N, C-alpha and C positions, 0 to 999 in steps of 0.2 A: 753576691750576697754581701751585705754590709755588716760591719762589726759593731756598729753603734746604732742608736736610735736617731741619729742626725741624718737628714736627707742628703742625697748625693749631690755633687756639684752640677751646675747647669750644663745642659747639652743642647745642641741644635739639631733640628731635623732638616733644615735646608736654609738657603740664603734668604728666600722670600718669606718663609714661614718659620721663624725661629721658635723653638719649644724649650721651655725651661722646666726643670723639676720643681716641686713645691719648696718654698723657703723654710727657714728654721725659726720663724717668729713664734710659732706655737711652742717650741721647746723653751725659748726664752721666757715666754709667759708662764710656763710650768715652773721654772725656777722662781719667778716673781711670786707666783701663787704659794709656793712652799715657804718662802721667806715671810711673806705677809701672814700666812697661817700661823707660823711660829710666833710672830709679834702679837697677833690677835689672841692666841691662846694664853701667852704670858701676861698680856694686859688684863684679860678676863680673870686670871688667877689672882690678880691684885685687887679685884672687887670682892672682898672677903667679908662683907658686913654680916652675912648670915652664918659665917663659920667662926666668928670671933667668940671665944668663950664668955667674955664679959657681956655680950648681948643676950646669950642664953635663951633664945626663943622669944625675946621681947621684941615684938613687931615695931613698936615706936622707936626703940633704940636702934634697931636695924635700919629703919628709914633715916634716922639722923646720921648714921655712919655712911649710908649710901650717898647722902647729900654732899659728903666731903670727898667722894670718889668719882666725881663727874669727869675730871681729866682722864683717869684710867678708862672710863667708859667711852670717852670720845676716841681714844687711841684704839681701843678694842673694836669699836664700830668701823672706823675708817680702814684699819688693817684687814679686818675680816671681810669687808665688802670688796676690797681690792682682790683678795683671794677668790671670792665668790664670782666676780666677773671675769677673772683670768682662767679659772678652772675649765669652763665649757670649751674655750678655745683650745686649751691644752688637751682636753679629752678628745676633741674632734681630730686634732693633728696626730695624737697617739694612735687613735683608731685607724686612720688612714695609713699610717706608717706600718702598723702591725698587720693590717689587712693585705698590704703589698708584699710582706715578707713571710707570711704564714701560708699554710696549705689552703687551697680553696675550700670553702665551707666551714673553716675553723671558727669557733666561737670566741677565741681568745681576744680578738680586737674589740668585739662588742662588750665583753665582760670587763675589759680594762677601762673602756670609756664609761660604762655604767657605774663602776666603782667611784670614779672621779665625780660623776654627776651626783651621786649620793652625798659626797662631801660638800659639794656646792649647795645642795638643798639644805643640808644641816647648818651650814654657815649662814645661809639666808634666813632660816628660821631662828637661828641663835641670835641674830641681830634684829629680829622683827619688832621687838618691844622697845628698842633703844630710844627712838625719837619720842615715844610716849613718856618715858621716864627721865631721860637725860635732861630735858628741859623742865619737866614737871617737878623734879627734885629741887629746883631752885626755890620752891615754896612748899615746904613739907606739910604745911597746914592744909593743903589742898590734895594731898595724897593719902589714900587709904593705907595705913601701915601694913595690914595683912597682905594686901596686893603687892606692895613694895617688897615685902619679904619673899613672896613667890617669885618676883622678878629677879631677886638676888640668886635664888636657886636656879632659875632659868639660865642666867648668864654663866653660872658655874657648871652647867651641864650640857646644854644642847649644842653649843658651838664646839664642844670637845669631841663630838661624834665623828671622828675621822676613820671609822671602821671601814668605810668604802675604799679608802686609800690602801688598806691592807689587801682587799680583794684585787685592786689594780696591781699591786706589787706581785702577788702570786701569779696573776695572768701574764705579766711581763716575764717573770721567772720561767714560767712554762714555755712561753714563746721563745725565749732565748736558749734554754737548755734542751727542750724537746724538739723544737722546730728550727733552731738556728737563726732566729730572727734578730738576734742582737749578740753582743759579746757575752762570753760565759760569766765574766765577773759581774756583769749587770744582771744576769739571770740569778746568780747566787745571792746578790744583794737584794733583788726583788723577793726571793724566797724567804730570806732571813727576816728582813725588815717588814715585809708584807705579812709574814706569818705571825710575827710578834704583835703587830698592830691589830691583826684580825683576832687573835686570841684575847688580847686585852679588851677589844671592843665587844666580843661575845660574852666575856665574863661579867657577871653582875656584881662582882666584888671590888673591882678596881676603883670605883668612885663612890660606892654606896655608903661608906662610913666616914666620909670626910668630916662631917659635923662632929661625930663622936671622937675622931682622932684629934681634932683641934681642941676639944674639951679635955681629952686625956693628956695632951701636951701641957696644959696649964695645971691640971691636978691629976697626976698619975694615979690610976686605980679608981678614980672617982667615976660615978655614973652621971649621965646627963639627964637633967630634969628640965623639961621645957615648961616655961611658965605661961599660963593662959592670961591674956590681957584682961584687965578689970573692966567690965562693961557696966554702964550706968544708963538709966532711962533719960531721955531728953524730951522736951515739951512737944516735939513735932511727931505726933501719931506713933508713939512708941519706938521711934528710931533709936537704936541702941548702938553706941560706938564710943570707943575710948577717945579718939581724936576725931572731931566731926569732919567728914569728907564734904564734897560739894553737895548741897541740897539737904544737909543735916545740921541744924543749928543747935548749939549747946544751950 
């Protein structure tokens, strides 16, 4: 029984047919995925156009602010995609490792891998709109402001869904402390960090009031009033828009 999640040193089964145990590349990719995920989340937190009190629900102002945050969006996209492509490999390696160290028929290995796959899917979906807007924001006249505002909320929400990692942490904790598949310190770390991540992910309160908190920071005790954009008719078949998107002439 091994004390960590790293695979054992290579062994040989014979002079003519050497056999080696699996390598540790999956574990290194797990570290890379974690670091890239931290960078991606921090970069996305800097894309704050929809949360700035001065924009106050003004879609056109949000779009203008987003157009100045393209560098942050690029860092967010690249870092998150590195995590997305690294996590499946780490999940597969972790599943193989736990399956070899836990009781036959145990679900722990599958649950741990499934949690990481949920994180990968959330990261993939969180970056899904990036190419559409990162380059489109170079010409704000061609972007529908209300859609750009939705994109700002998307960036500030979807890629933060690391709740699956909490499930993985609890699975590793169970494997270590109940089935001896890893060191006890790793088990307690998985229980504590995984439990906190899972609870924050399940709670609907941890990120639901970010817009209101940003407004309260600027004006303590004030209530947020979202302004509706002013609509005006245009000559083309009743098309009504504040800033004409593609196909809508002022």
